[in-house]
C-alpha positions in Angstrom: -5.7 37.7 4.4 -2.3 37.4 2.7 -1.9 36.8 -1.1 1.0 34.6 -2.1 1.9 34.9 -5.8 3.8 31.6 -6.9 6.8 32.2 -9.1 7.5 28.3 -9.2 9.5 27.8 -5.9 9.2 24.4 -4.3 9.1 26.3 -0.9 6.2 28.4 -1.8 3.6 26.2 0.3 6.0 26.5 3.2 5.3 30.3 3.0 1.7 29.6 3.3 2.2 27.1 6.1 4.4 29.7 8.1 1.6 32.3 7.6 -1.1 29.8 8.7 0.9 28.9 11.8 0.4 32.6 13.0 -3.3 32.0 12.3 -3.6 34.3 9.4 -5.4 33.2 6.3 -3.6 33.2 3.0 -4.1 32.3 -0.6 -1.7 31.1 -3.2 -2.4 32.3 -6.9 -0.4 32.2 -10.1 1.6 35.1 -11.5 -1.1 35.9 -14.1 -3.6 36.9 -11.4 -5.6 39.8 -12.6 -5.1 43.1 -10.7 -8.9 43.5 -10.5 -9.0 40.2 -8.7 -6.4 41.2 -6.2 -8.4 44.4 -5.5 -11.4 42.2 -4.9 -9.5 39.8 -2.5 -8.4 43.0 -0.7 -5.3 41.4 1.0 -3.5 42.9 3.9 -0.2 42.1 2.2 1.3 40.3 -0.8 4.2 37.8 -0.8 6.2 37.1 -4.1 7.7 33.6 -3.8 11.1 32.4 -4.9 11.4 30.5 -8.0 14.1 28.6 -10.3 14.1 31.0 -13.1 16.2 34.2 -13.9 14.4 37.3 -14.5 16.1 37.6 -17.9 14.8 34.3 -19.0 12.4 34.6 -22.0 9.8 32.5 -20.2 10.4 33.7 -16.6 7.4 34.1 -14.6 6.1 37.7 -14.1 3.2 39.3 -12.6 1.4 42.8 -13.1 3.9 45.4 -12.0 1.1 47.5 -10.9 0.8 45.5 -7.6 3.7 47.8 -6.4 1.4 50.8 -6.7 -1.6 49.4 -4.9 -0.5 50.7 -1.5 -0.4 47.2 -0.2 2.8 45.9 1.5 4.7 43.6 -0.6 7.5 41.0 0.5 9.7 39.6 -2.4 11.6 36.5 -1.5 14.6 35.5 -3.6 13.3 35.4 -7.2 10.3 37.5 -6.0 12.7 40.2 -4.7 14.7 40.3 -7.9 11.5 40.7 -9.9 10.4 43.5 -7.9 13.9 45.4 -8.0 14.0 44.7 -11.8 10.4 45.9 -12.4 11.0 49.1 -10.4 14.2 50.0 -12.3 16.9 48.3 -10.4 19.6 46.0 -11.9 19.9 42.3 -11.4 23.1 40.3 -12.5 24.5 36.8 -12.6 26.5 36.6 -9.4 30.2 35.7 -9.6 29.8 33.2 -6.8 26.4 31.2 -6.5 25.3 31.2 -3.1 23.5 27.9 -1.7 23.1 26.8 1.9 23.9 28.6 5.1 25.0 32.2 5.2 25.7 34.5 8.0 23.4 37.5 7.7 24.7 40.9 8.8 21.6 43.1 9.8 22.2 46.8 9.3 18.8 47.8 10.6 17.2 46.1 13.6 13.7 47.3 12.6 10.9 46.5 10.2 11.4 42.9 9.3 14.5 42.6 11.5 12.8 43.9 14.7 14.2 41.6 17.5 16.6 39.8 15.1 20.3 39.7 16.2 22.8 41.5 14.1 24.4 38.3 13.0 22.0 35.4 12.3 22.0 32.3 10.2 20.1 32.3 6.8 19.3 29.8 4.1 20.4 31.1 0.6 19.6 29.5 -2.7 20.3 31.8 -5.7 22.5 32.4 -8.8 21.4 36.1 -9.6 22.0 39.0 -7.2 21.0 42.6 -7.0 23.7 44.9 -8.3 21.7 48.2 -8.1 18.6 49.2 -6.2 15.9 51.4 -7.6 15.3 55.0 -6.1 13.8 55.0 -2.6 15.3 51.5 -1.6 18.1 50.9 0.9 20.1 48.0 2.0 18.9 46.4 5.4 21.1 43.3 5.4 24.2 41.7 3.7 26.2 38.4 3.7 29.8 37.8 2.8 28.8 36.9 -0.9 25.8 39.1 -1.3 26.0 42.8 -0.7 22.2 43.4 -1.0 20.6 40.4 1.0 17.7 42.5 2.1 16.2 45.8 1.1 13.2 48.0 2.0 11.4 50.9 0.3 10.1 52.5 3.5 7.5 54.8 2.1 5.9 52.2 -0.2 6.2 49.4 2.3 8.1 47.1 -0.2 10.5 44.6 1.3 13.0 42.1 -0.3 14.8 39.2 1.2 17.4 37.4 -1.0 17.2 34.3 1.3 14.3 32.1 2.4 12.8 33.0 5.7 10.1 30.3 5.3 12.6 27.3 5.7 13.7 26.2 9.1 17.3 26.5 8.3 16.9 30.3 8.5 17.2 30.8 12.3 15.0 33.8 12.6 12.8 33.4 9.6 9.7 33.0 11.5 10.3 36.2 13.5 10.9 38.0 10.1 7.6 36.8 8.7 5.8 37.6 12.0 7.1 41.1 11.7 5.8 41.4 8.1 2.3 40.0 9.0 1.6 42.0 12.2 3.9 45.0 12.2 3.8 45.9 8.5 0.5 44.4 7.3 -1.4 44.7 10.6 -3.0 41.2 10.2 -5.2 39.6 13.0 -5.0 36.1 14.3 -8.4 34.8 13.2 -7.6 31.6 10.9 -7.7 28.3 12.7 -8.2 24.7 11.6 -11.6 25.0 13.0 -12.4 27.8 10.7 -10.7 26.0 7.8 -13.0 22.9 8.5 -16.0 25.2 8.6 -15.1 27.0 5.4 -14.2 23.8 3.6 -17.5 22.0 4.5 -19.5 25.2 3.3 -17.4 25.3 0.1 -17.9 21.6 -0.5 -21.7 22.0 0.2 -21.7 24.8 -2.5 -19.5 22.9 -5.1 -21.5 19.5 -4.7 -24.9 20.5 -3.8 -27.2 17.5 -4.0 -25.1 15.7 -6.3 -23.2 12.3 -5.5 -19.5 12.1 -4.8 -17.1 9.1 -5.0 -14.0 8.8 -2.9 -11.1 6.4 -3.1 -10.5 5.4 0.3 -7.0 3.9 1.3 -7.4 4.0 5.1 -4.7 6.5 5.5 -5.1 9.9 7.3 -5.4 11.9 4.1 -8.3 9.9 2.5 -10.0 9.3 5.9 -10.0 13.1 6.7 -11.2 13.9 3.2 -14.1 11.2 3.7 -15.0 12.7 7.1 -14.9 16.3 5.7 -17.0 15.6 2.6 -19.5 13.4 4.7 -20.2 16.3 6.9 -21.0 18.3 3.8 -23.1 15.9 1.8 -23.9 13.0 4.1 -25.3 9.9 2.3 -24.5 11.2 -1.2 -20.7 10.1 -0.4 -19.8 6.6 -1.4 -16.2 5.4 -0.6 -14.4 2.7 -2.7 -11.5 0.7 -1.1 -9.3 -1.1 -3.7 -7.2 -4.0 -2.5 -4.3 -3.9 -4.9 -2.5 -6.9 -3.5 0.4 -4.5 -2.7 -0.6 -3.9 0.9 1.1 -5.0 4.2 0.6 -8.0 6.0 -3.2 -8.5 6.9 -3.6 -4.8 6.2 -6.8 -5.1 3.9 -8.7 -7.0 6.6 -7.4 -4.7 9.5 -8.4 -1.6 7.5 -11.8 -2.9 6.6 -12.5 -3.6 10.2 -11.1 -0.2 11.3 -12.9 1.9 8.7 -16.3 0.3 9.3 -15.7 0.8 13.1 -14.7 4.5 13.0 -16.2 5.9 9.8 -20.1 5.8 9.7 -19.8 6.2 5.8 -20.9 4.0 2.9 -17.8 2.1 1.8 -17.5 -0.6 -1.0 -14.5 -3.0 -0.8 -13.1 -4.3 -4.1 -10.4 -7.0 -4.4 -8.2 -6.7 -7.6 -5.0 -8.4 -6.6 -4.6 -10.5 -9.7 -5.1 -7.5 -12.0 -2.3 -5.5 -10.5 0.3 -8.3 -10.3 -0.4 -9.3 -13.8 0.1 -5.7 -15.0 3.3 -5.4 -13.1 4.7 -8.7 -14.4 8.5 -8.2 -15.1 8.2 -4.3 -14.8 11.3 -2.8 -12.9 11.3 0.9 -13.8 9.8 3.0 -10.9 7.9 5.4 -12.9 6.4 2.7 -15.0 5.4 0.9 -11.9 3.7 4.1 -10.6 2.0 4.7 -14.0 0.8 1.1 -14.4 -0.6 1.0 -10.8 -2.2 4.3 -11.3 -3.8 3.1 -14.6 -5.0 -0.2 -13.2 -6.4 1.5 -10.1 -8.5 3.9 -12.3 -9.8 1.0 -14.4 -10.9 -0.9 -11.4 -12.2 2.2 -9.7 -14.0 3.4 -12.7 -15.7 0.0 -13.1 -17.0 0.1 -9.6 -17.9 3.8 -9.9 -20.2 3.0 -12.8 -22.3 1.0 -10.5 -23.1 4.2 -8.6 -25.8 6.0 -10.4 -25.7 9.7 -10.7 -22.2 10.3 -9.4 -20.8 13.7 -10.7 -17.6 14.2 -8.5 -14.6 12.3 -7.6 -12.9 13.3 -4.3 -9.1 12.7 -3.6 -7.0 13.1 -0.4 -4.4 14.8 -2.4 -1.9 16.8 -0.2 0.5 19.7 -1.3 3.8 17.6 -1.2 2.0 15.2 -3.6 1.4 18.0 -6.1 4.7 19.9 -5.8 6.7 16.6 -6.4 4.5 15.4 -9.3 3.9 18.5 -11.5 4.7 22.1 -11.8 2.7 24.1 -9.3 0.2 26.2 -10.7 1.8 25.9 -14.2 5.2 27.1 -12.9 8.6 25.8 -13.5 9.1 23.6 -10.5 10.8 20.3 -11.3 8.8 16.9 -11.4 10.4 14.5 -8.9 8.1 11.6 -9.1 4.6 10.8 -10.4 2.0 10.6 -7.6 -1.1 8.4 -7.9 -3.4 11.2 -7.0 -2.0 13.7 -9.4 -2.3 14.0 -13.1 -6.0 14.3 -13.8 -8.7 11.9 -14.6 -9.2 9.6 -17.6 -11.0 11.4 -20.5 -13.9 9.0 -20.5 -14.3 9.4 -16.8 -16.5 12.5 -16.7 -16.3 13.3 -13.0 -15.2 16.7 -11.5 -12.5 16.5 -9.1 -12.7 17.6 -5.4 -9.5 17.9 -3.5 -10.2 19.9 -0.1 -6.8 19.1 1.4 -4.5 20.0 -1.6 -2.9 23.0 0.1 -2.2 21.2 3.4 0.6 19.4 4.8 0.3 16.1 6.7 0.7 17.4 10.1 -2.1 20.0 9.3 -4.3 17.3 8.1 -3.8 15.5 11.4 -4.9 18.5 13.3 -7.9 18.7 10.9 -8.7 15.1 11.6 -8.6 15.8 15.3 -10.9 18.8 15.0 -13.3 16.6 12.9 -13.3 13.8 15.6 -11.4 11.2 13.5 -10.2 8.1 15.6 -6.6 8.4 16.9 -5.5 5.1 15.2 -6.4 6.6 11.8 -5.0 10.1 12.7 -1.5 8.8 13.5 -1.2 6.0 10.9 2.3 6.5 9.1 2.1 7.7 5.5 1.9 4.6 3.3 2.3 5.2 -0.6 -0.6 4.5 -2.9 1.4 2.1 -5.0 2.1 0.3 -1.7 4.8 -2.3 -1.6 5.5 -2.1 -5.3 7.8 0.9 -4.8 9.5 -0.7 -1.8 10.5 -3.7 -3.9 13.3 -2.4 -6.0 13.2 -4.4 -9.3 10.6 -7.1 -10.2 7.4 -7.6 -8.3 6.5 -11.3 -7.6 4.4 -13.0 -5.1 7.5 -14.5 -3.4 9.2 -11.1 -3.1 6.0 -9.4 -1.8 5.7 -12.2 0.8 9.3 -11.7 2.1 8.9 -7.9 2.3 5.5 -8.3 4.1 7.1 -10.4 6.6 10.1 -8.0 7.2 7.7 -5.0 7.2 5.6 -6.6 9.9 8.6 -7.4 12.1 9.9 -3.8 11.8 6.6 -2.2 12.6 6.0 -4.6 15.5 9.4 -3.4 17.0 8.9 0.2 16.3 5.6 0.2 18.1 6.7 -1.8 21.0 9.6 0.5 21.5 7.3 3.6 21.5 8.9 5.2 18.3 5.8 4.9 16.0 4.4 8.4 16.7 7.8 9.9 17.0 8.8 8.8 13.4 7.4 10.4 10.3 7.9 7.1 8.5 9.4 3.7 9.1 9.6 1.0 6.5 11.6 -1.8 4.9 12.8 -1.9 1.3 13.6 -5.1 -0.5 16.8 -4.7 -2.8 17.4 -6.3 -6.2 20.7 -7.8 -5.1 21.8 -10.8 -3.0 24.7 -11.3 -0.7 26.7 -14.2 0.7 26.1 -15.2 4.2 26.5 -18.1 6.7 23.8 -19.8 8.4 24.2 -23.1 10.3 27.7 -23.6 8.9 26.2 -23.4 5.5 26.8 -20.8 2.8 23.7 -18.7 1.9 23.1 -16.3 -1.0 20.0 -14.5 -0.3 18.1 -11.1 -0.2 19.3 -7.8 1.3 16.7 -5.5 3.0 17.2 -1.9 3.9 15.5 -0.3 6.8 14.4 3.2 6.5 13.2 5.5 9.4 12.9 9.3 9.0 11.8 12.3 11.0 10.2 15.2 9.4 7.6 18.3 9.7 6.2 18.3 6.4 7.8 15.7 4.1 9.4 18.3 2.0 12.6 17.7 4.0 13.4 14.7 6.2 16.4 13.4 8.2 17.2 9.9 9.0 16.3 8.8 12.5 19.2 8.3 14.9 17.8 5.1 16.4 19.8 3.3 19.0 22.3 0.8 17.7 21.1 -1.9 20.1 17.6 -1.4 18.9 18.5 -1.7 15.2 20.5 -4.8 16.2 17.4 -6.3 17.7 15.4 -5.5 14.5 18.2 -7.1 12.2 18.3 -10.2 14.2 14.6 -10.8 14.3 14.4 -10.3 10.4 17.4 -12.5 9.6 16.2 -15.3 12.1 12.5 -15.2 11.2 12.3 -14.3 7.4 13.4 -17.1 5.1 15.3 -15.6 2.1 16.9 -12.7 3.9 20.7 -12.9 5.2 21.5 -9.2 5.5 19.9 -6.0 6.8 21.2 -2.4 6.1 20.1 0.9 7.6 19.5 4.0 5.3 21.2 7.1 6.7 20.5 9.5 3.9 18.3 12.6 4.3 15.9 14.4 2.1 17.3 16.2 0.0 19.4 14.8 -1.7 17.4 11.6 -1.3 13.7 11.0 -1.2 11.9 9.5 1.7 10.6 6.5 -0.4 13.3 4.7 -2.5 11.2 4.8 -5.8 
């Protein structure tokens, strides 16, 4: 196995993902991991992640420096490299010129991590500090125009440092570098698969829950559906799922999901309608974070009331994924930035004395789909596009009303109908409509109109950490626009969102 020590990078789980893609098991732990525990884990290699801090910051993350004397290969990435060099007696300084984005790497040694890598290759940089002086025993293995020490190695101790990020797809040969570390340096074996993950997860769930009862908030999305199936295989009838209709779902979605879930999941599911409660709580609320928090609170109130009817329940299961965590809170107590609140993240109410079970929290969406297929989940549930827990509430910018919900439902229904008919549904990560809080002047039937504007959003992505706007054909976009304007009363203008993530997010709120 490979141990990843998290220094707070928003890319740290991408490191884990790349390792798993090579069928090697890995585990992420915080910087304060005990050295005795590391010895117990007996990793084949250790990777120190990047992070937003400077090593000279008072509260900058640090790990036990004795890891460099365990005889275990260590790869430091960005901040991880700087920490290693600083800890071993080198010097790190604030760079004159901050390096962010693409940089051409000049490889000096085409061996070790750079075995099979061209002498000149594109990398992705994101750093303000740079290495000024290396400790004894280290040598430079690669440079860029702005960074003299872009890569380094201590051959005898098997210590490697990369100032850039090999885990992101922007680094052209990043996978090759990680592969070289895993197999040439650490001598790992390709033994970890989604089948083994499923087997291990089921065993762990059995051990954790035992003969106790567990409750799951089921939305009908692939995350909660896979979670339900995984836990059901572990505890059987001791699992009860609760589906809450918050009134913020798409057109006829509650009934369709109810039918689909009953058909494809042989699990005990309770359906609860709470439309009025949610709309009342959201009355005249426009701030997106307030929306999310209100929806989360009302959901937990409704969920808790229903959960009380289930006698003897000790556990609450959630289909939380890693992107949910990384954008909602600092990972593992680290200094990553909070981007938005997620309905699954933030803990349970103090009066709800249930223990949390999140078997998918270190997986990405595409990995969950692979797991769902491994577990035998129906294709219609596996390939359902992501739909946010707060539903249409965060796709209506501004106030939530029955009328505005009705308009957006109609628009969304037309959009998805066209997307499916054109064969784009599985090709796109997400495709949806957003109702804007402004109106525009139009002309319909020789009359002036002053009506709503809707934005169409379609993106491609591999893991939701980054995304690009989908280059849909103009003619196809024209067809969608014409249908929306002609069929939806109250809309006279359609725009297409051509922003990527970053700097934007996928959802608008």
